[in-house]
C-alpha positions in Angstrom: -1.5 -75.6 -27.6 -0.6 -78.7 -25.5 0.0 -78.3 -21.8 2.9 -80.3 -20.4 3.7 -79.9 -16.7 6.9 -81.4 -15.5 6.7 -80.7 -11.8 6.4 -83.5 -9.2 4.3 -81.4 -6.8 1.9 -80.5 -9.6 1.6 -84.1 -10.6 1.0 -85.3 -7.0 -1.6 -82.6 -6.4 -3.4 -83.4 -9.7 -3.5 -87.1 -8.8 -4.8 -86.3 -5.3 -7.5 -84.1 -6.8 -8.6 -86.7 -9.3 -8.7 -89.4 -6.7 -11.0 -87.1 -4.5 -13.2 -86.0 -7.4 -13.3 -88.9 -9.8 -12.4 -86.5 -12.6 -9.7 -87.1 -15.2 -6.5 -85.1 -14.8 -7.5 -82.9 -17.8 -10.9 -82.2 -16.2 -9.4 -81.5 -12.8 -6.9 -79.1 -14.3 -9.5 -77.2 -16.4 -11.8 -76.9 -13.4 -9.0 -75.8 -11.1 -7.8 -73.2 -13.7 -11.4 -71.8 -14.1 -11.9 -71.6 -10.4 -8.6 -69.8 -9.9 -9.3 -67.4 -12.7 -12.7 -66.6 -11.2 -11.1 -65.8 -7.9 -8.4 -63.6 -9.5 -11.0 -61.7 -11.5 -13.2 -61.4 -8.4 -10.3 -59.8 -6.4 -9.7 -57.3 -9.3 -13.4 -56.5 -9.4 -13.4 -56.0 -5.6 -10.4 -53.7 -5.8 -12.0 -51.7 -8.6 -15.2 -51.4 -6.5 -13.2 -50.2 -3.5 -11.4 -47.6 -5.6 -14.6 -46.4 -7.2 -16.3 -46.1 -3.8 -13.4 -44.1 -2.4 -13.5 -41.8 -5.4 -17.2 -41.3 -5.0 -16.8 -40.5 -1.4 -14.1 -38.0 -2.2 -16.2 -36.3 -4.9 -19.1 -36.0 -2.5 -17.0 -33.9 -0.2 -16.5 -31.3 -2.9 -18.4 -28.0 -2.4 -21.5 -27.3 -4.6 -20.4 -24.5 -6.8 -23.6 -24.1 -8.8 -26.9 -25.2 -7.3 -28.9 -25.1 -10.5 -30.2 -28.4 -11.9 -28.1 -30.0 -14.6 -30.7 -29.2 -17.3 -30.4 -25.5 -16.5 -26.6 -25.5 -16.4 -26.4 -27.3 -19.8 -29.0 -25.0 -21.3 -31.6 -27.4 -22.6 -35.3 -27.7 -21.7 -37.3 -30.9 -20.9 -37.6 -31.6 -24.6 -33.9 -31.4 -25.3 -34.1 -28.1 -27.0 -31.8 -25.1 -26.3 -33.2 -22.6 -23.9 
């Protein structure tokens, strides 16, 4: 797929960036898109981390209903055999 941008501001920004970096317009666009994608993915990961931390904090407030160790609750011994 070819990329064709017909926007004067995009053209000007690309030319300024290439002048500052010495890259071709194609290189500058690829680098800019990669960097933007990394930032967007990072924000999503941060949001997911915050949601998971909040969920973990909420779960930790739940009362302990059964204080037995998990192995005893599930019914298997240390060898994985039913007790």
